[in-house]
N, C-alpha and C positions, 0 to 999 in steps of 0.2 A: 725430725723424729721418726724413726722406722715403724714400717706397720708391725704391730705385734702379732699379726696373724700371718706374716710372710715367712717361709722358712729362713732360718739363719743362713748366711751365704758362707760358703765354702764348708757346709755339712754335709749335704747331699750332693751326688753328682748331677751334672747338667740336665741329663735326662730325666731324672727323678724330680727335681725342682721346676722343670718346665711342665711336666705333668701335674705334679700338684699344684702349681700355679693356676693351670687351664682349669682344673676343677674347683677350685676355689673361686674363681671368677665367674663359673657358671651357677654353683650353687650358693655363693654369698659367704662371707666370711662368718656369718652368725652361726652357721650349720657346723664349721669345723672349729668352733670354740671350745678349746680344752683338749682336743685331741691330736693337735700337733706337738711337737715338743723338742727341745733342743738337745741334739743328740751331742755327744763328745767324742773325742778320738778313740775313747775305750768302748764306744757303743758297738755291739756286736752287727755284722752285715746284716744278718736275718731281721734285727729289729727295725733298722734301717728300711729295709725292702718292705717291712709290714704296714709302713707309713703310707705307702701308695695304696696297699690294699685295703687300708681303713678308709681311706679317702674314697676309694671306688664304692665300697659297701655303702659309705655314706650318700654318695652320689645316686646309688639306686635307690636307698631308702628314699631320698629325697623327691626322686623322680616319681617314686610311686605314690607319694603323698601330693605331689602336684596334679597327677592324673586323677586320683581320687577327688581331689579338690574341683578340678574340670569337671568331672561328671557329676558331682553334688551339685555344682553349680547349673550344669546344664538341667539337671532334673528339675531343680528349684524353679528355673525359668519356664522349663515346660509347664510346671505345675500353675505357675503363674500366668501364662497365657492362656491353659485352658480355664482357669477361673474368669479370667476377663472375657474369654469367648462365651463362658456360660452364664455371664451376668444378666445378659438379656433374655436368658431363657427362664421359664417359670420353674421356681425352686420346687424341688421334689417333696421337701418336708417343711414347706411354709405354713405358718399358721392360718389357718380361713378364717375370715370374718362372719361370724354367725349370726351378728346383728344385721348385716347385709342380706345374707340369706334368709332369714326370717321375715324381711320386708319384702323380697322377691318371692317366697313361699305364697304369698297371699293372691297372686295371680297365676294361672294356668300357663304351664309351660307349654308353648307353642312354636311351631315351626316357622322360620323367619327367613331362609335363605332360598333363592328361586322363586318361582311364581307357579300358582296354579290358577287358572282361569274358568268362569263359569261360561254358559252358553252366549251372554252378553259381552263376553270379553273382559269382565272387571277381574281384577285379581282378588282371589278369596284369601289366600294365606301361601306360605312358603311350602316348600318340598323337604327341606333338611332343617335338623336343629342345630343351632350355634352352639358352640361349647361341648359338641358332642362327637361321637364317632358314629358315623353313619355307613349305610352299605347299600350297594346295588349290585345285584348278579343276576346274569342271563347266559344264553346259550349264543352261538356265531350269529351275527347280522340281527340281533334283536334291538340294536339302536343304543347299547350302552354310552358310547362315546357321544353319539348325537344327544341323548338327554343331559350329559355332563356339560357338554359344550353350551347347550341352551341355558342352562343354568349358569354358566359362567357368563355368557354373554349378559342375561339379564343382570347379573351383579355389577358387571364393570359399567354397565350403562347407567348405574346409580351411583358410579364413583367410587365402588367398592374393588380392593385387591382381590385376586384370584391366583392361586397358584396351582398349577396342572404338573403334576409329577408323572411323567410317562413312561412306563416299562414295557408298552407294546408298539405304538406306533411312531410317528417322526413328527418334528414340527411343521413340515409342509402341510401334511394331511390335517394337523389340527387347526392350523391357521385357515386352510380352505374352508373348513367347516365354520370356523367363527365368521368368515366374510359371507359365506351363504346364509347364515343366521342373521344376518345384519349390523356385524358390530364393526365401528368404524375403526380405521387405521389409528387415529389418535387414542381412542379407548383401550386398543389391543396394546400398543406399546408403551401407554402410562400405566396401565392397570394388572395387564396379564403377564404373569411370571411362568415360563415354561422351563421345566427341567426334564432333561432325558438321561438319566443315571446308568453308566456302563459298568458300575462296579459298587461295590458295597460303600456304605457312607463311613468314611475313616476319620480319623480326627483332623487330618489335613482340610477335610470339607465342612468341619464343624463351624468355621467362621462364616460360610455362606450358608449354611442350615440354620444357624441362630439367626443370622441377620433375615432371612425369609420369615422365619416365625415371628421375629419381633416387628414385623410389617403390621401385624394384628388384621389382617384382611378378613374377609367373609367366608371364602370357600376355598378349601384346599382337596384338591382330588389325587387320589392314588389309583392309576389306572393300571391293573395288572398285578394282583396282589402276590399271584403265584410266581409270577416272573421276578419280583421285588424280593420275596424271600430267598429264591434260588441264588440272586446275586450275593446275599448274605451268608450263603452256605446253609440256610434253614430249611427245615422240613414242614411244608404246609399240613402234613399228617399229624404232627406233634404239638400237642396243645402248649407246652411250655415254649416252642419255638415260635408258635404263633403269638403268645403273649409278649415273647421277646422283640418281635418285629413290631407290635404295636406300640410297646413303650418306648422303642427309639424313634419309630416314625410318626404314627398319627396321634398319640397321646399329648406330645408337646404342643402339637397346632391345636388341638382340642382346648387344652389348658389356658393357651392365649386367648380364647373366645372364637377361633376360627369353627366352621362346620366342616369337620374333615369326613370326606367321602371316600371309602375303598369300593373300587369296581373289581368284581372277580367274576370267574367261568363257573358255568355248572356243566357237568355232562350232557351229551344230546338226549340220552333217554331218561334223564332225571331232571327233577326241580329243585336240586338243593346244590349248595356250592360244594367245590372238590376240596377235600382234606377235611381236616380236623373240625369237630363240632364246635370247639372254642371259637371258630371264625364268627359263628352266630351269637355265642355266648358273650364275647367281647363287646357287642355292639351296643352302645349306651344311648343311641337314638332312634332311628327308624331304620329298617332294612326291607328294600323292595326286591320283588321279583319282577322282572321285566320279561313279560310274555307276549312274544309277536304274534300279531294277528295278519298282517299285511307287510310284505318287505318295504323297506326304504330305499329308493332310488331314482335316478333320473327319470321324469316322466311318470312317475308312480305317486300313488297317495299312501305312506307308509303308516302304519299303526301299531304301536304296541300298547300292551296293557300293563300299568303299575299295580302290582299285589302285594298287601302288606303282609310279610313274613313274621317281623317283630316291630314292635313299638314300646319301647320300654318306658317314654312319657307318656303315651296314651291318647294324645291328641289325634294323630292320624288316623289309627283304629277307630276311633270314636266316629269319625266323620267317612269311613269306609262304608262299603256296602255290606250289612250283615251276611254271615255265611262262615263256612269252613275257611280256616287258614289254608293258603294265604288270601287274603279278602281283596275282592277288586276295588281300587281307589281312585284311580285316574288313567287316563289315556293320553300318551305321547303321540302326536299326529305331526307328520313331517310330510306336507303336501306339495310335491313339485308341479302338479297340473301337466298337461300334455304339451304345453310350451313353454313353460316358466324357467327362466333361468336360475332364478333363486326360489327356494321353497318358502311357503308360509307354515311356520312351526309353532306350536304351544303344547302345554300340558294342559289337558281339559279336564274338569271335573267329571267323573263316571256318569254315564248315561243312567237316569233313573230307571228306565226300563230293563229288567232282568234280561240277560243274554241266555240262551237256551242251554249252553253248558255252565251257566252260573245260577242255576234255577234255584239252589240252595236247598233246604230242608224240607222235608215233608211235614206237616203240621204235626205237633206233638198231641199226645191223648188230651182230650178235654178233662179228664180227672187231673192230670200233672199241670195243666195250666190253670185250673181253678185252685189247685194247691198253692201254686207258686204266686198266683194274684193274692189268695187269701194271707199268706205270709208278710207279703210287701205292704199291704194293707194294715196289718196289726204290729209291723215293725218297721216303721219308715226309717228310724235312724240306724238300722242294721239291715240294709238291704243292699248292699254291694252284691256282685255274683258271687263272690267267695262266701258271703254271710249265706245267700240263698242256697248255696250247694250244700252247706255244712248243717242247715236246718230242716231242709226238706228231703225226706227219704226217697232214695232211688238211684240210678246211675249217675254219677257225677256228671259226664259228658252231656247225657241226655237232659239233664237239668239245666246246663249251661245253654245249650241249643235251644231249649224251650224259652229261656230269658231272652235269647237274641230274635226269637221268633215273635214272642210278644211285643219286643220294640219295635220289631220292623212292621208289624200289624197296629202300631200305636196303641196298644194295650197298657204298655208301660212307657214311661218316658225317662232316661236317664238325666241325672241332675248331679253335677260337679259338685262336690263340697269338701273342704278341708283335704284336697289332694286325693278324695275318692269319689267313685262314682256311685251314688245311691240311685234305687230306682222308686219311682213314685208311680200311682195309677195314671195310665194315659189317657188321652182325650176320646179313644174310642172305646165304647162298652163291648165287653166281651161276649154279650147277648145279643142277638137280633132283637128287633120288636116284638117277633113271635115267639120270643124266649129259646130259639134254637141257638147252638153254640156257633160263633162267627168262623165261617172259612176253614177249608180243611187243606190248603196249601199255602204257599207264597204266591200272592196275588200277582198278575202277570204286568200291572201297571201300577203297583204300588209306589208309595212316595218314599223316599230313602231319607236316612238319618241327616243329610244335608238340610233338610227343612226343620229340622229341630235344632239347629245351633245357629248362633249369631253369624 
């Protein structure tokens, strides 16, 4: 039985038949169904010639369809791959379990990554908040990388994963510091993940990025925010660009439980980060200013102070020395000694003796002190600093400083309650035994709030 889709023999000349048959073999007989015909001897030559043109047009149409199907298939495959890669990333619009949050809200949010030590060497609490975006900013040679590497060593020594995304230095320099700070080869190779991006984070990199986030470690360091934004073609002076960068880089880590820490620069003559104010406002944990006191180097005892610029959760600021922002909280000490090959490095709780440049405020007026104390005594359930500022007449800043001064002198005691910090009368009377008002300035050897917390 003859092929019904094959041109009838002796109808077309050999060249036309061969051309038509080749096209039919390429596109399949189903495409040409109904378009070929059985010409007769009376069929005009132009109609015979048009058969090849029809097949050519059909071939082109079929080719276009195939190209579309291939492109559509590639697009669907690409989307499926992206979905699979994103499966391990936190979902942007996932439902949040408020029951779990309700239970967690019963306890105060505290720093739990890194370690702060007291004079006896005991670990008091951490330096950074997990599940938050934290920050460290400093000028040149203030010890930013030393601080972050020290926190990294403290974490990997506990068997926790650390990710160090470095936009400024190189792996040899970072590993040298890890070794100097006492990290073992096994701990570094097992728990320390180092990345040095040389371009923007593309879709081709998403698999590695998702795998890193999915490790759910404790500390993710982004060293060099200005350089990181430049790689993405973003402007660190534009708030929307800053938000875009954080949404792409730091927030996936924070959502997965990491303490994301962004290291950034400050101008030589200033104490604020370079670029948009949004860099500070987007911090959801704590932001430190690292203020150098003595340079860090071989044969030297380097010291830099951690000062609290912002603390959204309130735990660090509560334990910092009272005073103007930024408040002195702790000291990074990297002591090489004269002949030491490796330094002794730690972050120590702030010395309770106020430093000369940190002398704080002059004593507020006796009248203002008595007014604040009277309000606190009469309104114990509405005695947050905001409540006191609203209720007591006068300059809001002066009233806030008065509250800090009274707390520092132990005339008031802060008491956390239901995620608020209330104030109650403290152990020290405002009046001396002879009836005179207590003190006229911050005491030189006064105790700090560290004595008032667990």
